[in-house]
N, C-alpha and C positions, 0 to 999 in steps of 0.2 A: 520525409529528412529529419534528424536528429539535431535542437537547434541545445543552442547553450544552457546548462542550469546548475548552477554548485560549477561551475569549469574547473578542473584538478589540476596545474598546472605540472604535477609532478609523473600524473601517469598516463596525460591525455586525454584523459575519459570525460565521460559525465557526470555525477551525483546521483545516487542511488533514487534522487526524484525523480529524475528524467526518466527512469527504468518505468519506477512505479505510477507516471503518469502517461505514459505511454497505455499501460494494461488497460487505467480507468479512461483514457480517449477510446480504444477497441471495444471497451464493457458498453462504453456508451451507443458509438457504431450498431453494433450488435442487437441490443437492448430495442433502438428502434426498429430493424430489423424482425424483432418476434416478438413486437403490441405489449413490449415493457420498457415502454422510453420513462423520463421524467413528469414529462409532459400526460402522455397515459396515466401513470401512477399517481399524477393531484389531481384527476378524473374524481380519486378517490381520498385525502386528504395525505398522501401516501409518500415516501421518501426512500433511496437505497441511502444506505448507508453501507458499510464494509468495516468486517469482527478480525480476520484476520488474512495478513497477509505472509505469503513465505514464496522468494524465487534461489535458487540455483542456479551462480553464473559464471561462465567460462569467459568475460569481458567483455564490458561495457563499454552501449556505440560511441565516440568521437564525435564531438559538432559536427557538422553539416554531411553527414555520416548516412545514404539511403537504403533502410533496412524496411524488414517485412516481417507480420506479427504475425500471428494465429490466435483465435481465444475459440473454446466451447467450454459445452458445460454440462453439467452430470444434474440429473434429478435431481429436485428441491427436496429438503430432507432435514425434515423436523421443524420447516418453518427457514431454513437455510436454506441459497444457492451458490452452489459450490461451482466458482468458476476455473478457468486454467488459460496458463500461456505460453505458447514460444515465439520467441523471436529471434530473427536468422537476417543476416548480412546480407546484403545485393549477389552476392554468389555462395552463397548458398548453406552459412556456418554456423553453428545453431553456436549464438550470440548466449542465452539464457532461458532456463524455464521458470512458471515458476506458478500458483495458483494465488486464489483469495474466497473465502467465504464471504457471502453478502447478505445483506436481510432487510424488509422491510420494514421500517416504522412507521407510527402515526408520528407525520409532521408536527403537532401542536405539542403530544405526546413525552414524545421520542420511546412509544414502548412501540416491541415490538407486536406485528399481528400476525393472523394465521393467514397465508396467503389464499388458500382455499376458498377465504371467505368470500374473497371478492374475485375470482378464478383464475387468478393469475401467477397461480405454482407453474415451470416449467417441465419439460423431460428432455432428462438429453440423453444424444444419440450411442444406441449399445455402439457400436462401430466404435467410437470415440475413447481412449484412456480417459483412466483417473491417473494422474498426477500422485503421490506418495503426497497428501499433506506432512510437513512437515509435523513435527514435538513440539507442547509447547514451549515458550519464554521459560531457559534458562538465570536464574538468578542469580547475579555473583553479588563479590564485596564492593561496595561503594570506597571510590579510591579521588573520584570529585564529584561538587555541586558547582550547577548555573539556575539565572534565573533568564528562561524565553519569555517575549510578550510578543504577541501574535502582531504583526505586522497588519497594516490595513490592503497589502498587496496578495495577502498568506489567504485568506479567505474568501470563502466557494458562497454561491446566490444562497444556504439553507444557514449562512449567517457564523459558521464556526472555521476553523482552521481546516484548512482543506489536504487530507490523509497525506499527497504525495510531499506535502509542505512538515510531517513530522521526521523524514528521513533530510530532509533539508537541516532541523535543530540538533540531529542525533549527529550527525557526521562534520556538523559546525564546532558539537562541544569535543569533541574528541580530533580535529584535524592535525593538533600540533602533535598528538603521538601516534598519528595514523597516516603522515604525511608519506607518501611512496608505495602504500601500499595500496591494493585491492578488496574489495570486499569482494567472498566467493558464494555469503551463503546469508542470508536474512529470514530471517521470523517475528513478527508484529503482531501484539493483540492491541485492539483497537478499545478500550472501557468508557472514555465518558468521551463527548465532544467539549472542545476548546476554545469558547466561544470570542466574538471582537471582540477584544480592548482589555481579554485579560492577560494572564501572567503562570506559569508553571515552573516550578521545582524543576533542573534537570538533574538526576543520579546518571553517575557512571562507574563500570568499571574491569576491570576486563580477568581473565587470565589465559594467558599467552596469544595466542589472536583472537580467541573469544572475546568478544564484550557484550557489554548486556550494558542499556540505558534506559533508562526509565522517567514518563513525567510525573508530576503529581500539582496538584491546588491544593483544595484543601478537598479531595478526595485523587484518587487513581486515575489519570488519566489515558496512557501508553507501556505498552512497555517493548525492549526488544530486544533481541539480538544479531550480532554483524559477528563473520565470521572472514577473517581479514587476512592475507598473504600479501 
């Protein structure tokens, strides 16, 4: 069941953060089944990090709605773990599809590791489809700026801003200009982590319904496209 996350009264939908929280939660459940849970990775001082997200959205679920979500993996490629998702209503309507690129990194250095060295590579089912990963984020001229400080409730177990909350920061920054619109497609590149107590400068701009949002501190943190209709 969907709980309210950044509820939009204009469209009777949850925020994008709710969608990516669903993706994150089902990823954790599936990794547990595959023997690649965070607890297993901690044995080798490793953690999961997400590098890219994409989603194509028919509609976002409403608070209180019951949904079904499927996830599956593709083969480990160049040390990266592609994972795909499909979200359905209780009646079988396809609400959204998407994917993510995950990586294993050393918990101390935050550098990527070769999963083969730890026996942690994974093979996808050849019968499962590979959804087309969206192209890279398109940069657009900036028309607005603000500062975002990491709230304590947005911090994950690794001491950083949880990836799902970048969507709260992004959508809130442009809320007055996108009120009443629905997000139809999302592309995000995560470049660096934002730790507890830190802040970043948000910048945004748009061409028609396509928005570009980015965050920087003393270095780039993330960049994102959201297409609204």
